[in-house]
C-alpha positions as CSV (number, residue, x, y, z in Angstrom):
1,M,55.2,6.8,60.2
2,I,54.8,9.4,57.4
3,I,58.5,9.6,56.9
4,F,58.8,5.8,56.6
5,V,56.0,5.7,54.0
6,L,57.7,8.5,52.1
7,F,61.0,6.6,52.2
8,K,59.3,3.5,50.8
9,L,57.8,5.6,48.0
10,V,61.2,7.0,47.1
11,I,62.8,3.6,46.9
12,G,59.9,2.2,44.9
13,E,58.8,-0.5,47.2
14,I,55.1,0.4,47.3
15,N,52.2,1.4,45.1
16,M,52.4,5.2,45.0
17,Q,48.7,6.0,44.9
18,A,47.9,3.7,47.7
19,E,50.6,5.0,49.9
20,L,49.8,8.6,49.1
21,N,46.3,7.9,50.3
22,I,47.8,6.5,53.6
23,I,50.0,9.6,53.9
24,V,47.0,11.9,53.5
25,D,45.0,9.9,56.0
26,Q,47.8,10.0,58.5
27,F,48.3,13.7,57.9
28,N,44.6,14.4,58.6
29,Q,45.0,12.6,61.9
30,L,47.7,14.9,63.1
31,E,47.1,17.8,65.4
32,Y,46.6,21.1,63.5
33,E,50.0,22.5,64.7
34,N,51.8,19.4,63.4
35,Q,50.0,19.7,60.1
36,E,51.1,23.3,59.8
37,F,54.7,22.3,60.7
38,L,54.7,19.6,57.9
39,V,53.2,21.9,55.4
40,D,55.8,24.5,56.2
41,I,58.6,22.0,55.7
42,F,57.1,20.8,52.4
43,Q,56.7,24.4,51.1
44,K,60.3,25.2,51.9
45,Q,61.4,22.0,50.1
46,I,59.4,22.9,47.1
47,I,60.8,26.4,47.1
48,E,64.3,25.0,47.2
49,K,63.6,22.6,44.3
50,K,62.3,25.5,42.3
51,R,65.4,27.5,43.1
52,E,67.6,24.6,42.0
53,K,65.7,24.2,38.8
54,L,65.9,28.0,38.1
55,I,69.7,27.9,38.7
56,H,70.1,25.0,36.3
57,E,68.0,26.8,33.6
58,I,70.1,30.0,34.1
59,E,73.4,28.0,33.8
60,L,72.1,26.3,30.7
61,A,71.0,29.7,29.2
62,E,74.4,31.2,30.0
63,S,76.1,28.2,28.4
64,N,74.0,28.6,25.3
65,I,74.8,32.3,25.1
66,K,78.5,31.7,25.4
67,A,78.3,29.0,22.7
68,G,76.3,31.4,20.4
69,K,73.2,29.2,20.4
70,F,70.7,32.0,20.7
71,K,68.9,34.5,18.5
72,R,68.4,38.2,19.1
73,G,65.2,39.9,18.1
74,S,61.9,41.5,18.9
75,V,58.9,39.8,20.5
76,D,57.2,39.9,17.1
77,E,60.2,38.1,15.5
78,L,60.1,35.5,18.3
79,M,56.4,34.9,17.8
80,R,57.0,34.4,14.1
81,D,59.8,31.9,14.8
82,L,57.5,30.0,17.2
83,E,54.7,29.9,14.6
84,D,57.2,28.6,11.9
85,D,58.1,25.7,14.1
């Protein structure tokens, strides 16, 4: 049931807050071991999403470096630049 509700959330067929409440309620009804299993799956998915985001940011930074769109300097110079913006 949880997977079905999550799918409906993804495709936008339902009110997100209401369905998240249903998911939490259903999660709380699961056996402890099943809750741990789901939490483990979700944590691994979050780690993978963070890894993908980091890879994207690194690729963007490398692209900017190759294009010369960066500045070199000390931390103090960086802080001054940030304050000027």
